[in-house]
C-alpha positions as CSV (number, residue, x, y, z in Angstrom):
1,M,-37.2,39.7,18.5
2,T,-33.3,38.9,18.8
3,G,-30.4,40.4,16.4
4,A,-30.6,39.4,12.8
5,A,-28.4,36.7,12.2
6,A,-26.1,36.1,9.1
7,P,-28.3,34.9,6.0
8,S,-27.4,31.7,5.1
9,E,-25.1,30.6,1.8
10,R,-28.8,30.0,0.2
11,P,-32.1,30.7,1.9
12,W,-34.3,28.0,2.0
13,W,-37.1,29.8,0.4
14,R,-35.2,29.8,-3.2
15,D,-35.9,26.1,-3.8
16,A,-38.9,24.9,-1.3
17,V,-42.1,22.9,-2.2
18,M,-44.6,24.6,-0.4
19,Y,-48.1,23.2,0.0
20,Q,-51.5,26.1,0.3
21,V,-53.9,25.3,3.0
22,Y,-57.0,26.9,2.1
23,L,-57.6,26.6,5.9
24,R,-61.5,26.1,5.7
25,S,-61.1,23.2,3.4
26,F,-58.1,21.4,4.6
27,A,-59.6,19.7,7.8
28,D,-62.1,20.2,10.8
29,G,-60.3,19.5,14.0
30,N,-63.4,20.7,16.5
31,G,-66.8,19.3,14.1
32,D,-68.3,22.2,12.9
33,G,-67.9,21.2,9.3
34,V,-65.2,24.2,9.1
35,G,-61.4,23.6,9.1
36,D,-59.3,25.0,11.6
37,L,-55.9,25.2,13.3
38,P,-56.5,22.1,15.8
39,G,-57.2,20.1,12.2
40,L,-54.3,21.4,10.4
41,R,-52.1,20.0,13.5
42,A,-53.6,17.1,13.4
43,R,-52.5,16.6,9.7
44,L,-49.2,17.8,9.8
45,P,-47.4,14.7,9.5
46,Y,-49.1,14.0,6.6
47,L,-47.8,17.3,4.7
48,R,-44.1,16.2,6.0
49,D,-44.5,12.5,5.0
50,L,-45.8,14.0,1.3
51,G,-42.4,15.8,0.8
52,V,-42.9,19.7,1.0
53,D,-40.8,22.2,2.5
54,G,-43.3,24.3,4.0
55,I,-46.9,25.4,4.1
56,W,-48.8,28.6,3.3
57,I,-52.0,29.3,5.5
58,T,-54.7,31.4,3.8
59,P,-56.0,34.1,6.0
60,W,-56.8,33.3,9.6
61,Y,-57.3,36.4,11.0
62,P,-60.9,37.8,12.6
63,S,-63.0,38.3,9.6
64,P,-67.1,38.4,8.6
65,M,-66.2,36.0,5.9
66,K,-67.5,37.7,3.1
67,D,-64.6,37.2,1.1
68,G,-63.4,33.6,2.7
69,G,-61.1,35.4,5.1
70,Y,-59.8,37.9,2.6
71,D,-61.8,40.7,4.7
72,V,-59.7,41.1,7.9
73,A,-61.4,42.6,10.7
74,D,-58.4,42.3,13.0
75,Y,-55.0,41.8,12.0
76,C,-53.1,40.5,15.3
77,D,-55.6,37.7,15.9
78,I,-56.9,34.2,14.9
79,A,-60.5,34.1,13.9
80,P,-62.7,32.0,16.4
81,L,-64.0,30.0,13.5
82,F,-60.2,28.8,13.3
83,G,-58.6,28.5,17.0
84,T,-56.8,30.8,18.5
85,L,-53.5,32.4,19.3
86,A,-52.5,29.3,21.3
87,D,-53.3,27.1,18.6
88,A,-51.7,28.9,16.1
89,K,-48.5,28.9,18.3
90,A,-48.8,24.9,18.3
91,V,-49.0,24.7,14.9
92,L,-45.9,26.7,14.5
93,G,-44.3,25.1,17.1
94,E,-45.0,21.6,15.7
95,A,-44.3,22.3,12.3
96,R,-40.9,23.8,13.2
97,E,-40.2,19.8,14.7
98,L,-41.4,18.5,11.7
99,G,-39.0,20.4,9.4
100,L,-41.8,22.7,8.0
101,R,-41.5,26.1,7.3
102,V,-45.2,28.3,7.5
103,I,-46.1,31.4,6.3
104,V,-49.7,32.9,6.4
105,D,-51.5,35.4,3.5
106,F,-51.2,39.0,4.8
107,V,-53.9,41.1,3.5
108,A,-53.2,45.0,3.0
109,N,-54.8,46.5,0.4
110,H,-57.9,46.8,2.0
111,T,-59.6,45.7,5.3
112,S,-63.2,44.3,6.4
113,D,-66.1,47.1,6.6
114,E,-66.4,45.9,10.1
115,H,-62.7,46.7,10.8
116,P,-62.4,49.4,13.9
117,W,-60.9,51.7,11.4
118,F,-63.6,51.4,8.9
119,R,-66.2,51.9,11.5
120,A,-64.7,54.9,12.8
121,A,-64.2,56.6,9.3
122,L,-67.9,56.1,9.1
123,A,-68.7,57.9,12.1
124,A,-66.2,60.5,11.5
125,A,-66.9,63.6,9.1
126,P,-65.5,63.9,5.7
127,G,-61.7,65.3,5.8
128,S,-61.2,63.5,9.0
129,P,-57.8,61.6,10.1
130,E,-60.6,58.3,10.3
131,R,-61.5,58.7,6.6
132,D,-57.9,59.3,5.7
133,R,-56.9,55.9,6.4
134,Y,-59.4,54.6,3.0
135,H,-60.2,56.5,0.1
136,F,-63.1,58.6,0.8
137,R,-64.5,60.6,-1.9
138,D,-67.2,63.3,-2.8
139,G,-68.8,62.3,-5.6
140,T,-69.5,63.6,-9.1
141,G,-72.8,65.1,-10.9
142,P,-74.6,67.9,-9.9
143,D,-75.6,66.2,-6.6
144,G,-72.6,63.9,-5.7
145,S,-74.6,60.9,-7.2
146,E,-71.8,59.5,-9.8
147,P,-69.0,57.7,-8.5
148,P,-65.7,60.1,-8.0
149,N,-64.1,58.2,-11.1
150,D,-64.6,55.4,-13.7
151,W,-62.8,52.7,-11.7
152,I,-64.2,48.8,-11.7
153,S,-64.0,46.0,-9.2
154,A,-62.0,42.8,-9.4
155,F,-65.4,41.3,-8.5
156,G,-67.8,43.5,-10.8
157,G,-69.4,46.9,-11.3
158,R,-68.1,50.2,-10.3
159,A,-65.0,50.0,-7.5
160,W,-67.3,52.8,-5.2
161,S,-70.1,52.6,-2.7
162,R,-71.5,55.7,-1.5
163,I,-71.8,55.9,2.7
164,T,-75.0,57.4,4.5
165,E,-73.5,60.0,6.7
166,P,-73.9,59.8,10.4
167,G,-76.8,62.7,10.3
168,G,-78.9,60.2,7.7
169,E,-77.9,62.1,4.4
170,P,-76.5,60.8,1.5
171,G,-72.6,61.0,1.7
172,Q,-69.0,60.4,0.5
173,W,-68.0,57.3,-1.5
174,Y,-65.7,54.8,-0.6
175,L,-63.0,53.0,-2.7
176,H,-63.1,49.2,-3.4
177,L,-61.3,47.5,-5.8
178,F,-62.6,44.1,-4.8
179,A,-66.2,43.6,-3.0
180,P,-67.7,46.6,-1.1
181,A,-67.5,44.9,2.2
182,Q,-63.2,45.0,1.4
183,P,-62.7,49.0,1.4
184,D,-59.2,49.5,0.1
185,L,-56.8,51.4,2.3
186,N,-54.9,54.5,1.9
187,W,-51.3,53.9,1.8
188,D,-50.6,57.5,1.4
189,S,-51.7,57.5,5.3
190,A,-48.4,57.8,7.6
191,A,-50.8,56.2,10.4
192,V,-51.7,52.7,8.1
193,R,-47.9,52.9,7.4
194,A,-47.1,52.5,11.0
195,D,-50.0,50.6,12.2
196,F,-48.7,47.8,9.4
197,A,-45.1,47.9,10.5
198,T,-46.4,46.8,14.1
199,I,-48.6,44.0,12.5
200,L,-45.5,42.7,10.7
201,R,-43.2,42.6,13.6
202,F,-46.1,41.1,15.7
203,W,-46.3,38.1,13.2
204,F,-42.8,37.7,12.6
205,D,-42.1,38.0,16.6
206,L,-45.0,35.3,17.0
207,G,-42.4,33.1,14.6
208,L,-43.8,32.9,10.8
209,D,-41.2,32.3,8.7
210,G,-42.8,34.8,5.8
211,L,-45.8,36.2,4.3
212,R,-47.7,35.7,1.1
213,L,-49.0,39.3,0.1
214,D,-52.6,39.7,-1.3
215,A,-52.7,41.6,-3.7
216,A,-49.6,43.3,-3.5
217,S,-49.5,45.2,-6.9
218,G,-52.4,47.4,-5.9
219,L,-51.6,49.0,-2.7
220,A,-50.7,52.4,-4.2
221,K,-52.9,54.4,-6.3
222,E,-52.1,57.7,-8.0
223,G,-52.3,60.9,-6.4
224,G,-55.7,62.4,-7.1
225,L,-57.4,59.1,-8.8
226,P,-57.6,60.3,-12.2
227,D,-59.9,58.1,-14.4
228,H,-58.5,55.2,-16.1
229,G,-60.4,55.3,-19.1
230,F,-62.8,52.3,-18.2
231,L,-66.0,51.4,-20.2
232,A,-69.2,49.9,-18.6
233,E,-68.5,46.3,-20.1
234,D,-64.9,46.1,-19.6
235,L,-63.3,43.5,-17.1
236,F,-60.7,44.1,-14.6
237,Q,-57.6,42.5,-16.4
238,P,-54.5,44.2,-14.7
239,V,-52.1,41.8,-17.4
240,N,-53.5,44.2,-20.2
241,W,-53.0,47.3,-18.3
242,V,-49.9,50.1,-19.1
243,G,-49.8,53.4,-16.8
244,S,-52.9,52.7,-14.7
245,P,-53.6,54.8,-12.1
246,L,-55.1,52.1,-9.4
247,W,-52.7,49.3,-10.4
248,D,-49.1,48.4,-10.7
249,V,-48.4,52.4,-9.4
250,E,-44.9,53.3,-9.0
251,G,-45.5,54.2,-5.0
252,V,-46.1,50.5,-4.3
253,H,-42.5,49.7,-4.5
254,D,-41.6,52.4,-1.7
255,I,-44.4,50.3,0.6
256,L,-42.4,46.9,-0.2
257,R,-39.2,48.7,0.7
258,E,-40.0,49.0,4.1
259,W,-41.3,45.9,4.5
260,R,-38.5,44.1,3.6
261,A,-36.1,46.3,6.2
262,I,-38.7,45.0,8.7
263,A,-38.1,41.2,7.5
264,D,-34.6,41.5,7.1
265,G,-34.1,42.5,10.6
266,Y,-35.2,39.3,11.9
267,P,-33.2,35.9,11.9
268,G,-33.8,33.3,10.1
269,D,-34.4,34.3,6.4
270,R,-38.0,35.5,6.9
271,M,-39.7,36.3,3.6
272,F,-42.4,37.5,1.1
273,V,-44.0,36.0,-1.7
274,G,-46.2,38.7,-3.3
275,E,-49.4,38.0,-5.5
276,V,-48.3,40.5,-8.2
277,V,-50.5,40.8,-11.2
278,V,-49.0,42.9,-13.8
279,N,-48.1,43.6,-17.6
280,G,-45.6,40.6,-17.9
281,P,-42.4,39.2,-16.4
282,E,-40.7,42.4,-17.0
283,R,-43.1,44.2,-14.7
284,L,-43.2,41.4,-12.6
285,A,-39.5,41.5,-12.1
286,R,-39.4,44.9,-10.7
287,Y,-41.0,43.7,-7.5
288,M,-38.2,41.7,-6.7
289,R,-35.2,44.3,-6.6
290,P,-32.9,43.2,-3.8
291,D,-34.6,45.3,-1.2
292,E,-38.4,44.5,-2.1
293,L,-39.8,41.0,-2.3
294,H,-37.8,37.7,-1.9
295,T,-40.1,36.3,-4.6
296,T,-43.5,36.5,-6.2
297,F,-46.2,34.1,-7.8
298,N,-45.7,33.5,-11.7
299,L,-49.1,33.1,-12.7
300,D,-48.0,33.1,-16.4
301,F,-47.0,29.6,-15.8
302,L,-50.5,28.5,-14.4
303,K,-52.7,30.2,-17.3
304,S,-50.7,28.9,-20.2
305,P,-52.4,26.4,-22.4
306,L,-50.1,23.5,-22.8
307,D,-48.7,23.7,-25.7
308,A,-45.1,23.1,-25.9
309,D,-44.0,26.4,-27.5
310,D,-46.5,28.5,-25.3
311,L,-44.7,27.1,-22.1
312,R,-41.4,27.0,-23.5
313,R,-41.6,30.9,-24.3
314,T,-43.1,31.6,-20.5
315,I,-40.8,29.7,-18.9
316,S,-38.1,31.1,-20.9
317,A,-39.5,34.6,-20.3
318,T,-39.8,33.8,-16.5
319,L,-36.6,33.0,-15.8
320,S,-35.1,35.7,-17.9
321,A,-36.7,38.1,-16.4
322,F,-36.4,36.8,-12.7
323,D,-32.8,36.8,-13.2
324,Q,-32.4,40.2,-13.9
325,V,-33.0,41.0,-10.3
326,G,-31.4,37.5,-8.7
327,A,-34.9,36.3,-7.6
328,P,-35.9,32.9,-8.2
329,A,-38.6,31.9,-10.1
330,T,-42.2,29.9,-8.3
331,W,-44.1,27.5,-10.4
332,T,-47.5,26.4,-9.4
333,L,-50.5,24.8,-11.5
334,S,-53.4,25.8,-9.3
335,N,-54.6,27.9,-6.1
336,H,-57.7,29.1,-4.4
337,D,-58.6,31.3,-7.2
338,E,-58.0,29.4,-10.1
339,T,-60.1,26.3,-11.8
340,R,-58.3,23.0,-10.7
341,H,-55.7,22.1,-13.2
342,V,-57.1,18.5,-13.7
343,T,-60.8,20.6,-14.9
344,R,-58.8,22.7,-17.2
345,Y,-56.0,20.3,-18.7
346,G,-59.5,17.9,-19.5
347,R,-60.5,20.8,-22.0
348,E,-59.8,21.6,-25.4
349,Y,-58.4,24.8,-24.2
350,T,-56.3,24.1,-21.7
351,G,-55.2,27.5,-20.4
352,V,-57.5,29.9,-18.2
353,P,-59.7,32.0,-20.5
354,L,-61.3,35.5,-19.3
355,P,-64.1,35.6,-18.7
356,P,-64.5,32.7,-17.7
357,P,-67.1,31.0,-19.8
358,W,-70.5,29.6,-18.1
359,P,-71.9,27.1,-18.6
360,S,-68.3,25.6,-18.3
361,P,-66.9,23.3,-21.7
362,P,-66.8,19.7,-20.3
363,S,-63.7,18.1,-19.3
364,D,-62.5,14.9,-19.8
365,R,-61.2,13.7,-16.3
366,E,-59.0,10.9,-17.3
367,L,-57.5,13.0,-19.8
368,G,-57.0,15.8,-17.4
369,A,-55.4,13.7,-15.1
370,R,-52.8,12.4,-17.3
371,R,-51.7,15.8,-18.4
372,A,-51.9,16.8,-14.2
373,R,-49.1,13.8,-14.0
374,A,-47.4,15.1,-16.7
375,M,-47.2,19.3,-15.9
376,L,-46.4,17.7,-12.4
377,L,-43.1,16.6,-13.6
378,V,-42.5,19.8,-15.7
379,M,-42.9,22.1,-12.5
380,L,-41.1,19.9,-10.6
381,A,-37.8,20.1,-12.5
382,L,-37.9,23.4,-12.9
383,P,-35.5,26.0,-11.2
384,G,-37.0,28.1,-8.6
385,S,-39.6,27.3,-5.9
386,V,-42.6,25.1,-6.0
387,Y,-46.7,26.3,-5.0
388,L,-49.0,22.9,-4.6
389,Y,-52.7,23.6,-3.9
390,Q,-54.7,21.4,-1.8
391,G,-56.2,18.4,-3.1
392,E,-54.0,18.2,-6.2
393,E,-51.8,15.2,-5.0
394,L,-55.0,13.6,-4.5
395,G,-56.0,14.3,-8.4
396,L,-59.2,16.3,-7.4
397,W,-61.0,18.3,-9.8
398,E,-63.2,21.3,-10.1
399,V,-66.5,20.9,-8.4
400,E,-68.9,23.0,-10.7
401,D,-71.9,21.3,-9.9
402,L,-72.6,23.0,-6.6
403,P,-75.9,24.1,-5.6
404,D,-77.1,28.0,-6.1
405,S,-78.0,27.9,-2.7
406,V,-74.3,26.9,-1.1
407,I,-72.1,29.3,-3.3
408,Q,-70.5,32.1,-0.9
409,D,-68.1,33.4,-3.1
410,P,-68.6,37.3,-3.4
411,V,-68.7,37.6,-7.2
412,W,-71.8,35.3,-7.5
413,E,-74.1,37.9,-6.0
414,S,-71.9,41.1,-7.5
415,S,-72.1,39.5,-11.1
416,G,-75.9,39.0,-10.6
417,H,-75.6,35.6,-10.4
418,T,-73.8,35.3,-14.2
419,I,-69.9,33.8,-12.8
420,R,-69.9,31.0,-10.1
421,G,-66.9,32.3,-8.7
422,R,-64.1,30.2,-6.9
423,D,-66.0,27.3,-4.5
424,G,-65.5,25.1,-6.9
425,C,-61.7,24.3,-6.2
426,R,-62.1,25.3,-2.7
427,V,-64.4,22.2,-1.5
428,P,-62.9,20.6,1.6
429,L,-60.7,17.6,1.2
430,P,-61.5,14.1,1.4
431,W,-59.7,11.9,3.8
432,A,-61.7,8.8,4.3
433,A,-63.5,6.9,1.8
434,T,-66.5,7.0,3.7
435,G,-68.7,9.2,6.3
436,P,-70.9,11.9,5.5
437,S,-67.4,14.5,5.7
438,L,-65.2,11.7,4.2
439,G,-63.0,12.5,7.1
440,F,-63.1,16.0,7.0
441,S,-64.8,16.5,9.9
442,P,-64.8,14.0,13.1
443,G,-68.2,12.4,13.8
444,A,-71.7,12.8,11.4
445,V,-71.1,16.6,10.6
446,E,-71.5,17.8,7.1
447,P,-68.8,20.1,5.3
448,W,-69.4,23.8,4.8
449,L,-69.7,22.9,1.2
450,P,-70.8,19.8,-0.1
451,Q,-68.4,17.1,-1.5
452,P,-68.9,14.6,-4.8
453,A,-69.5,11.1,-3.8
454,E,-67.3,10.2,-6.8
455,W,-64.3,11.8,-4.1
456,S,-64.3,8.6,-1.8
457,A,-62.2,6.8,-4.1
458,H,-59.6,10.1,-4.2
459,S,-59.4,10.3,-0.6
460,V,-56.1,10.4,1.2
461,E,-57.3,6.8,2.8
462,S,-58.1,5.5,-0.5
463,E,-54.8,6.8,-2.4
464,D,-52.3,6.1,0.3
465,A,-49.9,3.2,-0.4
466,R,-52.2,2.2,-3.8
467,P,-49.6,1.9,-6.6
468,G,-50.5,3.8,-9.3
469,S,-52.7,6.4,-7.2
470,M,-51.9,10.2,-7.4
471,L,-51.1,10.4,-4.0
472,E,-48.2,8.3,-4.6
473,F,-46.8,9.7,-7.5
474,Y,-46.8,13.4,-6.1
475,R,-44.8,11.6,-3.1
476,S,-42.3,10.0,-5.4
477,A,-41.8,12.9,-7.5
478,L,-40.8,15.1,-4.5
479,R,-38.6,12.2,-3.4
480,V,-36.9,12.2,-6.8
481,R,-36.7,15.9,-6.9
482,R,-34.9,16.4,-3.6
483,A,-32.3,13.3,-4.3
484,S,-31.8,14.4,-8.3
485,L,-31.9,17.7,-8.9
486,A,-29.3,20.5,-7.4
487,P,-30.4,23.5,-6.6
488,G,-28.9,26.3,-8.8
489,D,-28.8,23.9,-11.6
490,P,-29.3,26.1,-14.8
491,L,-32.1,24.7,-17.4
492,D,-31.3,24.1,-21.1
493,W,-33.5,23.5,-23.9
494,V,-33.4,20.4,-25.8
495,D,-34.8,20.1,-29.0
496,L,-36.6,16.8,-29.6
497,G,-39.1,18.2,-32.3
498,G,-42.1,19.8,-32.6
499,G,-44.9,19.4,-30.1
500,V,-42.4,18.2,-27.3
501,L,-40.7,20.4,-24.2
502,A,-38.0,18.8,-23.4
503,F,-34.7,20.4,-21.1
504,D,-31.4,19.4,-19.3
505,R,-30.9,20.7,-15.8
506,G,-28.1,18.8,-14.2
507,P,-27.9,15.1,-14.8
508,V,-31.8,15.0,-15.3
509,R,-33.3,15.6,-18.5
510,C,-37.3,16.6,-18.6
511,V,-39.3,15.3,-21.6
512,F,-42.8,16.2,-22.1
513,N,-44.6,15.0,-25.1
514,R,-47.6,17.0,-26.5
515,S,-47.0,15.4,-30.1
516,T,-49.5,13.0,-31.3
517,D,-46.5,10.4,-31.6
518,V,-44.6,8.6,-29.1
519,V,-40.9,9.8,-28.2
520,Q,-38.3,7.6,-27.4
521,A,-37.3,7.7,-23.9
522,D,-33.1,7.8,-24.2
523,G,-31.8,7.6,-20.8
524,T,-32.5,5.6,-18.0
525,V,-35.8,6.7,-16.7
526,L,-35.8,8.0,-13.1
527,L,-39.8,8.7,-12.8
528,A,-42.6,8.5,-15.7
529,S,-45.9,9.9,-15.6
530,D,-47.0,6.5,-16.9
531,A,-46.3,3.1,-16.9
532,S,-43.9,3.1,-19.7
533,E,-40.1,2.6,-19.2
534,E,-39.0,3.3,-22.9
535,L,-41.7,5.7,-25.2
536,L,-43.3,8.7,-23.8
537,A,-47.2,8.4,-25.2
538,P,-49.0,11.6,-26.1
539,D,-49.7,13.5,-22.6
540,T,-46.8,11.8,-20.9
541,A,-43.7,13.4,-19.4
542,A,-40.6,11.8,-17.9
543,W,-37.5,12.4,-15.9
544,L,-34.3,10.6,-17.4
545,L,-31.0,10.3,-16.0
546,R,-28.8,11.3,-19.0
């Protein structure tokens, strides 16, 4: 590590357009049906040509893959499924040559149950330093057969599992806010904090530009682990919680300050972006105070229904809260945990319902794609940074008819086969119009999840240079954004009547028509989500040069 350099006048991450690479499903380089680092490296020029500023890679660490890599067994290596540390260095080096920043997922709320720390804890005695790395507690009830408290898991059921002690007798319980294979770390442990400081430096020394902090708002727990007051049928919904002992606990901010100090010791504007799911933008902004995270994901925008008033309220609340701490807003429409927005936007209810209904309601793909184009223009015109999810630039939809036998999301099992989970947005990308994997893997290899045959027409090969394709629309939008919108331009709302979302940023006016009438395009059209140059039909948007 070299000495810290003076920060640039405007750090890159304040306005960057990042592209999420779900590594297992992006591109397969070695022909085993699973995406990997050689596959990603070969496709980096595609991402440069798309017009993004960098990539966010999902966990690449050794893992038993019980939750797609978010169950880490070794924090300082690369999973053989994805490649080697040499492959990671090659990706970083080539990305740098192409002008692309690279951030990677960092999973610190929990480890894999196959991590050496947890194995040592299982072999050790109650009260030992090994068990202190996690949350082990005696059970309740006369024989300790009931969980230590009433906390619930994000994947369904109670957040506690009981172990068998080395002597064979029923033993203590351990906490897992997610799957049983993902035991929560105890962030009151000095050993845990010291080890993670070393891990952070390892990856910054390797050259990462930043880290995406998974489940950042869950790291700290209230001392004594008191009951929350959950009922058996309650769902894991932190957006509705206030004063919870298991989520958004005040101690998390001390952890983030320690990490920020480490990042600030490196040159090149290293950054953290947090997955912070809390009750409202005011709580969210507290994670972005100047000595904590650089920015966080704004999931309220992703989950908002396509109503002009709802969108305006969400955007205004976000900008107001983030401005109070001097942080840039972030905007995204899809990710690896949510139904793809082409599918959501084709439904009667266009937001994100909880719990997700099953069977899923019908979706009009053509209407969903039309609205997705419009919302891309809205998102890219907003001040701050943007995160795209792989495949949205091709107009891909959620695959909701995967056979039960191929589903790998742990929520499928933990819910008793009542929630199908997130695999439908993780199906491997189609690169070619033909072949058993549509170009995802070399040769005659089937991908780890089956692709719809209809994706042939939505492959990169099919959409490249095809006028009117979603891919070409994304390329145009990113190009015009870079040329016409200056970083730091404020947003000013414009009233064009009911059902119309409109705002100005510098010389550009963004108009999204959600009314049932056409709207006159008042200005020179820089880019429209349909072919119209003069009128905006319902569910279309345009950028106008005022």
